[in-house]
C-alpha positions in Angstrom: -30.0 -17.9 -79.6 -30.5 -17.4 -76.2 -27.0 -16.6 -73.3 -26.3 -19.3 -71.1 -22.9 -18.8 -69.5 -23.2 -18.4 -66.4 -20.4 -16.5 -65.8 -18.3 -13.7 -68.0 -16.0 -14.3 -70.2 -13.0 -11.6 -70.2 -11.0 -12.0 -73.1 -7.5 -12.9 -71.8 -4.0 -14.3 -74.1 -1.8 -17.2 -72.5 -0.3 -20.3 -73.7 -1.5 -23.4 -72.3 -0.8 -27.0 -72.6 -3.5 -29.6 -72.6 -3.2 -32.8 -71.8 -5.3 -36.1 -73.0 -4.2 -39.5 -71.9 -5.0 -40.9 -75.0 -3.7 -38.5 -78.0 -0.8 -36.8 -75.9 -0.3 -32.9 -74.8 0.1 -30.2 -77.0 0.6 -26.9 -76.7 -1.9 -24.5 -77.7 -3.2 -20.4 -76.8 -6.3 -19.7 -74.8 -8.5 -17.2 -76.2 -10.5 -16.3 -73.2 -11.2 -17.0 -70.0 -14.6 -17.1 -67.4 -14.5 -18.2 -64.1 -16.4 -21.7 -65.0 -14.1 -22.1 -68.3 -12.0 -21.4 -71.0 -11.8 -21.3 -74.5 -9.1 -22.7 -76.3 -7.0 -21.7 -79.7 -7.0 -24.9 -82.2 -8.0 -26.8 -85.2 -7.4 -30.6 -83.4 -11.4 -31.2 -82.7 -12.1 -34.2 -83.2 -9.4 -35.6 -81.2 -11.1 -34.1 -78.0 -15.0 -34.8 -78.1 -17.5 -33.6 -76.7 -18.0 -34.3 -73.1 -14.6 -35.6 -73.2 -12.3 -34.4 -70.3 -8.8 -32.8 -70.4 -6.0 -31.6 -68.0 -4.9 -28.2 -69.0 -1.9 -26.3 -67.3 -1.0 -22.7 -68.0 2.0 -22.9 -69.4 3.2 -18.6 -68.8 2.6 -18.7 -64.6 5.4 -21.0 -62.8 4.1 -23.7 -60.8 1.0 -23.7 -62.5 -1.7 -26.5 -60.9 -2.7 -29.2 -62.8 -6.7 -28.2 -63.9 -9.6 -31.5 -65.3 -11.7 -29.2 -67.7 -15.0 -31.5 -70.2 -15.1 -30.1 -73.7 -18.3 -28.6 -74.3 -18.1 -27.6 -77.3 -16.3 -27.5 -80.9 -16.3 -23.5 -83.0 -13.8 -23.1 -86.3 -11.3 -21.4 -84.4 -11.1 -24.2 -80.7 -12.8 -25.9 -78.4 -15.0 -25.0 -75.4 -13.7 -26.4 -71.9 -16.0 -25.8 -68.4 -13.2 -26.1 -65.8 -14.3 -29.4 -63.5 -13.9 -31.0 -59.3 -11.0 -32.9 -59.7 
């Protein structure tokens, strides 16, 4: 399979709040990130369909900004998100 990522991915563990107006808020763990997005460890794939917009906020950083991201892929261990412009 051809690599389609535009940004270098860095393994980085952190706690993130995943928010969706229809589903609610969940504390999840981030597996890795890049300049373009991140991967969140969760088994709730069906709650976040591909293409869906979600909001995320780092919990390990005081006053971290809330960012918007789009669900790009599902894996057995979680979901891949791409950052979008608010």
